[in-house]
C-alpha positions as CSV (number, residue, x, y, z in Angstrom):
1,M,-187.1,-62.4,-59.2
2,K,-188.6,-63.4,-56.0
3,V,-186.4,-62.9,-52.6
4,E,-186.8,-62.5,-49.1
5,I,-184.4,-59.6,-47.5
6,L,-184.5,-58.1,-43.9
7,K,-185.4,-54.4,-44.3
8,E,-182.3,-53.2,-42.3
9,N,-179.9,-55.1,-44.9
10,F,-181.6,-54.0,-47.8
11,K,-182.0,-50.6,-46.9
12,N,-178.3,-50.2,-45.7
13,G,-177.5,-51.5,-49.0
14,L,-179.5,-48.9,-50.9
15,N,-177.9,-46.0,-48.8
16,I,-174.5,-47.0,-50.3
17,V,-175.5,-47.7,-53.9
18,E,-177.4,-44.8,-53.9
19,K,-174.7,-42.2,-53.1
20,I,-173.4,-41.8,-56.7
21,V,-176.8,-42.0,-58.4
22,G,-178.2,-38.5,-59.4
23,K,-180.5,-37.2,-61.8
24,N,-179.2,-37.7,-65.4
25,L,-181.4,-36.0,-67.8
26,S,-179.9,-37.4,-71.0
27,L,-179.6,-41.1,-69.8
28,P,-182.2,-41.7,-67.0
29,I,-181.3,-45.5,-66.8
30,L,-178.6,-44.1,-64.6
31,D,-180.9,-42.9,-62.0
32,N,-181.7,-46.6,-61.1
33,V,-180.2,-49.5,-59.1
34,L,-179.7,-52.8,-60.5
35,I,-181.0,-55.6,-58.5
36,T,-179.7,-59.1,-59.3
37,T,-179.6,-62.6,-58.0
38,E,-176.4,-64.5,-57.5
39,D,-176.3,-67.9,-55.9
40,N,-177.5,-66.8,-52.3
41,F,-176.8,-63.3,-52.6
42,L,-178.6,-60.6,-53.9
43,S,-176.7,-57.8,-55.7
44,L,-177.0,-54.1,-55.9
45,S,-175.1,-52.0,-58.6
46,S,-175.3,-48.4,-59.4
47,T,-173.3,-46.2,-61.9
48,D,-172.8,-42.6,-63.2
49,L,-170.5,-43.9,-66.0
50,E,-167.5,-42.4,-64.4
51,T,-167.9,-44.5,-61.1
52,A,-169.6,-47.7,-60.3
53,I,-170.6,-49.6,-57.0
54,K,-171.5,-53.1,-56.4
55,L,-172.4,-55.0,-53.4
56,W,-173.8,-58.2,-52.2
57,I,-176.3,-59.2,-49.4
58,L,-176.9,-62.8,-48.3
59,T,-180.5,-63.3,-49.1
60,K,-183.3,-66.1,-49.3
61,I,-183.6,-66.4,-53.1
62,I,-187.1,-68.1,-54.2
63,R,-186.9,-67.0,-57.8
64,K,-183.7,-65.8,-59.9
65,G,-183.6,-62.7,-61.8
66,K,-183.0,-59.0,-61.9
67,A,-184.9,-55.7,-61.8
68,V,-184.2,-52.0,-62.4
69,V,-185.8,-49.6,-60.2
70,P,-185.3,-45.6,-59.2
71,A,-182.6,-45.8,-56.4
72,K,-183.5,-42.4,-54.4
73,F,-186.9,-43.4,-54.8
74,L,-186.8,-47.3,-53.7
75,S,-184.2,-46.1,-50.8
76,S,-186.6,-43.4,-49.6
77,F,-189.7,-46.0,-49.7
78,I,-187.8,-48.8,-48.0
79,S,-186.8,-46.6,-45.1
80,L,-190.6,-46.1,-44.3
81,L,-191.2,-49.4,-44.0
82,P,-191.3,-51.6,-40.6
83,N,-188.0,-53.3,-39.6
84,E,-189.3,-56.9,-40.5
85,K,-188.5,-59.1,-43.8
86,I,-189.4,-57.9,-47.1
87,I,-190.7,-59.8,-50.0
88,L,-189.2,-58.4,-53.6
89,E,-190.6,-59.6,-56.7
90,E,-190.4,-58.5,-60.1
91,K,-193.0,-59.0,-63.0
92,N,-193.1,-57.3,-66.4
93,Q,-190.2,-54.7,-65.2
94,K,-192.4,-54.0,-62.1
95,L,-191.1,-54.3,-58.7
96,Y,-193.5,-55.6,-56.3
97,V,-192.6,-54.8,-52.6
98,E,-194.5,-56.6,-49.5
99,C,-193.7,-56.0,-45.8
100,N,-196.4,-56.7,-43.2
101,S,-199.4,-54.6,-44.4
102,F,-197.7,-52.8,-47.2
103,K,-198.1,-53.9,-50.7
104,N,-196.6,-51.5,-53.4
105,Q,-195.7,-51.7,-56.8
106,I,-192.9,-49.6,-58.2
107,Q,-192.4,-49.1,-62.1
108,G,-189.0,-50.3,-63.4
109,A,-187.1,-50.3,-66.5
110,N,-185.2,-52.9,-68.8
111,P,-182.3,-54.7,-67.1
112,E,-181.0,-54.9,-70.4
113,E,-180.5,-51.1,-70.8
114,F,-178.7,-50.8,-67.7
115,P,-174.5,-50.1,-68.4
116,L,-172.2,-53.0,-68.1
117,I,-170.2,-52.8,-65.4
118,P,-166.7,-54.2,-65.7
119,E,-165.5,-57.1,-64.4
120,F,-161.8,-57.8,-62.9
121,L,-160.9,-61.4,-63.3
122,D,-157.8,-62.9,-62.9
123,L,-155.9,-59.6,-62.9
124,E,-153.0,-58.7,-60.4
125,F,-153.9,-57.1,-57.4
126,L,-152.6,-55.6,-54.1
127,E,-153.9,-56.0,-50.4
128,V,-153.5,-53.2,-48.2
129,D,-154.8,-52.7,-44.7
130,N,-158.3,-51.2,-45.2
131,K,-158.3,-48.4,-42.2
132,K,-154.8,-47.1,-43.1
133,L,-155.7,-46.7,-46.6
134,C,-159.1,-45.0,-45.9
135,Q,-157.5,-42.6,-43.0
136,G,-154.4,-41.7,-45.3
137,L,-156.8,-41.2,-48.2
138,S,-159.0,-38.5,-45.9
139,Q,-155.8,-36.8,-45.3
140,I,-155.2,-35.7,-48.9
141,V,-158.8,-36.1,-50.9
142,D,-159.9,-32.9,-50.3
143,I,-156.9,-30.7,-51.3
144,A,-157.4,-32.0,-55.1
145,S,-159.1,-29.3,-57.1
146,P,-161.5,-29.7,-60.3
147,S,-160.0,-28.1,-63.3
148,S,-161.0,-28.6,-66.9
149,S,-157.5,-27.2,-68.0
150,R,-155.6,-29.2,-65.9
151,P,-157.6,-32.4,-65.1
152,E,-154.5,-34.4,-64.1
153,I,-154.7,-32.4,-60.7
154,S,-158.5,-33.0,-60.1
155,G,-157.6,-36.4,-58.4
156,V,-155.4,-38.4,-56.2
157,Y,-152.2,-39.4,-57.4
158,F,-151.4,-43.0,-56.4
159,I,-147.7,-44.6,-56.7
160,F,-147.2,-48.1,-55.8
161,S,-143.2,-48.8,-55.8
162,N,-141.4,-51.4,-53.6
163,N,-143.1,-51.7,-50.4
164,L,-145.0,-48.2,-50.4
165,I,-147.9,-46.8,-51.6
166,K,-147.9,-43.0,-52.1
167,M,-151.0,-40.9,-52.3
168,V,-150.6,-37.1,-53.7
169,A,-153.2,-34.4,-54.1
170,T,-152.7,-30.7,-55.2
171,D,-154.7,-27.7,-56.2
172,S,-151.4,-25.7,-57.1
173,F,-151.8,-23.6,-54.0
174,R,-151.0,-26.5,-51.6
175,L,-150.0,-30.2,-51.8
176,A,-150.2,-33.1,-49.6
177,E,-148.6,-36.4,-49.8
178,K,-149.2,-39.6,-47.4
179,I,-147.2,-42.9,-47.4
180,I,-148.3,-46.3,-46.6
181,T,-145.6,-48.9,-45.7
182,L,-146.3,-52.3,-47.2
183,G,-145.3,-55.4,-45.4
184,A,-143.5,-56.9,-48.8
185,P,-142.7,-55.3,-51.8
186,I,-144.9,-54.9,-54.6
187,K,-144.3,-57.2,-57.7
188,K,-144.7,-54.4,-60.2
189,N,-144.2,-50.7,-59.9
190,V,-147.7,-48.8,-61.1
191,S,-149.1,-45.4,-61.0
192,F,-152.6,-44.0,-61.7
193,I,-154.9,-40.7,-61.0
194,L,-158.1,-41.7,-59.1
195,P,-160.8,-38.9,-59.6
196,Q,-162.0,-37.2,-56.3
197,K,-165.5,-38.6,-56.3
198,P,-164.7,-42.2,-56.1
199,A,-161.6,-41.4,-53.8
200,R,-164.4,-39.7,-51.5
201,E,-166.9,-42.8,-51.8
202,I,-164.0,-45.4,-50.7
203,I,-163.7,-43.2,-47.3
204,N,-167.3,-43.0,-46.8
205,I,-168.1,-46.7,-47.5
206,L,-165.0,-48.7,-46.3
207,E,-163.5,-46.3,-43.5
208,E,-165.0,-48.2,-40.6
209,K,-164.2,-51.9,-41.9
210,D,-161.5,-53.9,-40.2
211,G,-159.5,-56.1,-42.8
212,K,-157.7,-55.8,-46.1
213,I,-158.9,-54.2,-49.3
214,K,-157.9,-55.4,-52.6
215,I,-156.7,-52.8,-55.2
216,Y,-157.1,-53.9,-59.0
217,F,-155.4,-52.6,-61.9
218,L,-156.0,-51.9,-65.7
219,P,-154.7,-49.3,-67.8
220,N,-157.7,-46.9,-67.8
221,Q,-159.7,-48.4,-64.7
222,T,-159.3,-49.8,-61.1
223,M,-161.2,-51.3,-58.7
224,F,-161.2,-51.4,-54.6
225,E,-162.6,-54.7,-53.3
226,F,-163.9,-55.3,-49.7
227,P,-164.2,-59.0,-49.1
228,M,-167.0,-60.6,-47.2
229,K,-166.2,-62.3,-44.1
230,E,-169.0,-65.3,-44.3
231,A,-168.3,-66.0,-47.7
232,P,-165.5,-66.2,-50.1
233,R,-166.7,-63.4,-52.5
234,P,-166.8,-59.5,-52.5
235,Q,-168.9,-57.4,-50.0
236,V,-168.1,-54.0,-51.8
237,Q,-166.7,-53.2,-55.1
238,I,-165.8,-49.5,-56.1
239,V,-164.6,-49.4,-59.9
240,S,-163.5,-46.3,-61.3
241,R,-162.4,-44.9,-64.6
242,L,-158.8,-43.0,-64.2
243,I,-158.1,-39.5,-64.9
244,E,-155.8,-39.5,-68.2
245,G,-152.7,-37.5,-68.3
246,E,-149.2,-36.9,-66.5
247,Y,-149.3,-36.0,-63.0
248,P,-146.7,-33.0,-62.3
249,N,-143.5,-33.8,-61.0
250,Y,-144.7,-32.9,-57.4
251,E,-141.4,-33.7,-55.6
252,E,-139.9,-30.8,-57.2
253,I,-142.3,-28.5,-55.1
254,I,-141.3,-29.8,-51.9
255,P,-138.4,-27.6,-50.6
256,K,-135.3,-29.5,-49.5
257,K,-133.6,-26.9,-47.4
258,F,-135.5,-24.4,-45.1
259,K,-134.4,-21.0,-43.7
260,T,-136.5,-21.4,-40.6
261,H,-137.2,-24.7,-38.5
262,V,-140.2,-24.4,-35.9
263,I,-141.8,-27.1,-33.6
264,I,-145.0,-26.0,-32.1
265,K,-148.2,-27.0,-30.3
266,R,-150.5,-28.2,-32.8
267,D,-153.9,-27.2,-31.3
268,E,-152.8,-23.8,-29.8
269,F,-151.5,-22.9,-33.3
270,L,-154.6,-24.1,-34.9
271,N,-157.1,-21.9,-32.4
272,Q,-155.0,-18.8,-33.0
273,I,-155.0,-19.2,-36.8
274,K,-158.6,-19.9,-36.3
275,A,-159.2,-16.5,-34.4
276,A,-157.1,-14.7,-36.6
277,S,-159.0,-15.9,-39.7
278,L,-162.2,-13.8,-38.4
279,F,-160.5,-10.7,-38.9
280,S,-158.9,-11.4,-42.2
281,G,-161.2,-10.3,-44.8
282,K,-162.2,-11.3,-48.3
283,I,-158.7,-12.5,-49.4
284,N,-158.5,-14.7,-46.2
285,E,-155.1,-13.4,-45.5
286,I,-153.2,-13.9,-42.1
287,K,-149.3,-12.7,-41.2
288,I,-147.0,-14.9,-39.5
289,K,-143.8,-13.3,-38.0
290,I,-141.3,-15.8,-36.6
291,N,-139.4,-14.0,-33.8
292,V,-136.2,-16.1,-33.5
293,Q,-134.9,-13.9,-30.3
294,Q,-138.2,-14.4,-28.2
295,K,-138.8,-17.7,-29.5
296,E,-142.2,-16.9,-30.5
297,I,-144.7,-16.9,-33.6
298,Q,-146.7,-14.0,-33.9
299,I,-150.0,-14.2,-35.9
300,S,-152.0,-11.3,-37.2
301,A,-154.9,-10.3,-39.2
302,Q,-156.7,-7.1,-40.1
303,D,-159.8,-5.9,-41.9
304,P,-161.0,-2.1,-42.1
305,D,-164.4,-3.0,-41.9
306,I,-164.0,-5.6,-38.8
307,G,-160.7,-4.7,-36.9
308,E,-157.5,-6.3,-36.0
309,S,-156.4,-9.5,-34.5
310,H,-152.6,-10.3,-32.7
311,S,-151.5,-13.1,-30.6
312,S,-148.3,-14.9,-29.9
313,I,-147.5,-18.6,-29.2
314,L,-144.0,-19.9,-27.9
315,A,-142.3,-22.4,-30.0
316,K,-139.0,-24.3,-30.4
317,I,-137.3,-22.2,-33.1
318,E,-133.9,-22.6,-35.1
319,G,-132.8,-20.5,-38.3
320,E,-133.5,-16.8,-39.2
321,P,-136.5,-14.1,-38.4
322,I,-139.1,-14.7,-41.5
323,E,-142.4,-13.0,-42.0
324,A,-145.0,-14.6,-44.6
325,S,-148.6,-14.2,-45.3
326,F,-151.0,-17.1,-45.9
327,N,-154.7,-17.9,-46.8
328,H,-155.8,-19.1,-43.4
329,K,-158.0,-21.9,-45.3
330,F,-155.1,-23.5,-46.4
331,L,-152.9,-23.6,-42.9
332,I,-156.2,-24.7,-41.2
333,D,-156.8,-27.7,-43.7
334,G,-153.0,-28.9,-43.1
335,L,-153.1,-28.8,-39.6
336,Q,-156.6,-30.4,-39.1
337,N,-155.2,-33.3,-41.2
338,I,-152.2,-33.7,-38.6
339,K,-153.2,-35.5,-35.6
340,S,-150.0,-35.2,-33.5
341,S,-149.9,-33.2,-30.4
342,E,-146.8,-31.1,-32.2
343,I,-146.3,-30.0,-35.6
344,I,-143.2,-29.1,-37.4
345,F,-143.4,-25.6,-39.8
346,D,-140.6,-25.2,-42.0
347,L,-140.5,-22.0,-43.6
348,S,-137.9,-21.8,-47.0
349,K,-138.4,-18.1,-48.0
350,E,-140.8,-15.1,-47.8
351,E,-142.5,-16.3,-50.8
352,G,-141.4,-19.7,-50.7
353,P,-143.2,-23.0,-50.3
354,C,-143.5,-24.0,-46.5
355,V,-144.0,-27.5,-45.2
356,L,-146.4,-28.7,-42.4
357,K,-145.7,-32.1,-40.8
358,P,-146.3,-34.1,-37.7
359,V,-143.5,-34.5,-34.9
360,G,-142.2,-38.0,-35.1
361,D,-143.9,-39.2,-38.3
362,A,-142.5,-39.0,-41.7
363,S,-145.4,-40.5,-43.6
364,Y,-147.2,-37.2,-44.2
365,I,-146.2,-34.0,-45.4
366,Y,-148.3,-30.8,-46.1
367,V,-146.7,-28.3,-48.3
368,V,-148.6,-24.6,-48.7
369,M,-147.6,-21.5,-50.5
370,P,-147.6,-18.1,-49.0
371,I,-149.8,-15.1,-50.4
372,K,-147.2,-13.2,-52.9
373,S,-146.9,-9.8,-51.8
374,T,-148.1,-6.9,-54.2
């Protein structure tokens, strides 16, 4: 293999594929990036056996071939080169790198030992606006919680039905659902649980890109593919194994009736919760009291070693007086994922699930459980 490539393009590609590469003592081949020539493109691939990333860069191909070299080492070295053209040449499992006065040789490995990355040829796929998908995913992805006893809640649950994509995540203490409406109905209803790690990588790699993303389906794997504008081929593919198991019937958790309905300014509510959180102690507990007569929410927290905090905020309130305690981190997470200036805060009972959602937007809902009184 021998190619000529711009340093900036090569470095940007390495920055993406090295994201899932870590030190793997049992399978050191996974520490590497596979570099391959395909037509007039250089392909970079990495995998941890659960997730794989593959991308293509338009390149001048002098001689076809492939190479496998340590990903993080190569990325660190390339970042130090001048912003000029680089010549990459593979000989006898070594990668020779030339750029201006730099002439370097990096010891590689046998490309035949690199794991095969599945291909999704002639399979059904769904197209969706990339920014809508990434923005929606970012509102829920951090709520999923790694769990060895309940692996099904370790990822994001995708439901493709009619003209909707529903994305759901929970850690059993809170739950978030984001709905994306599609322009046309889906041919076939599909659902799967995507692990949290590739879900985060989809956001990290693709969130700034305009256009449509393709989602491919297999029984135990999925692929998210973003196309290249200048050629009829992919720019980036993110392939992931799926989590086996049945996702909990989350819709049963979302309360249908509420004792108290509150509309409140998001930023003011968020700031007062953050202020109270400084006094919440080791258990992160803050108390919220809904005063119906005075049309205000009272927020308090106390810790014997720190002190006490009391504040209030005016709100539109309907229903009954109610008081509940919450983990401030869970409330803050929910409020930060809502972008509207006003939010709806619905409370069902003192120890029942409560709901946060944006005013005027039914596509996002955040359910949080209060702290049970002892």
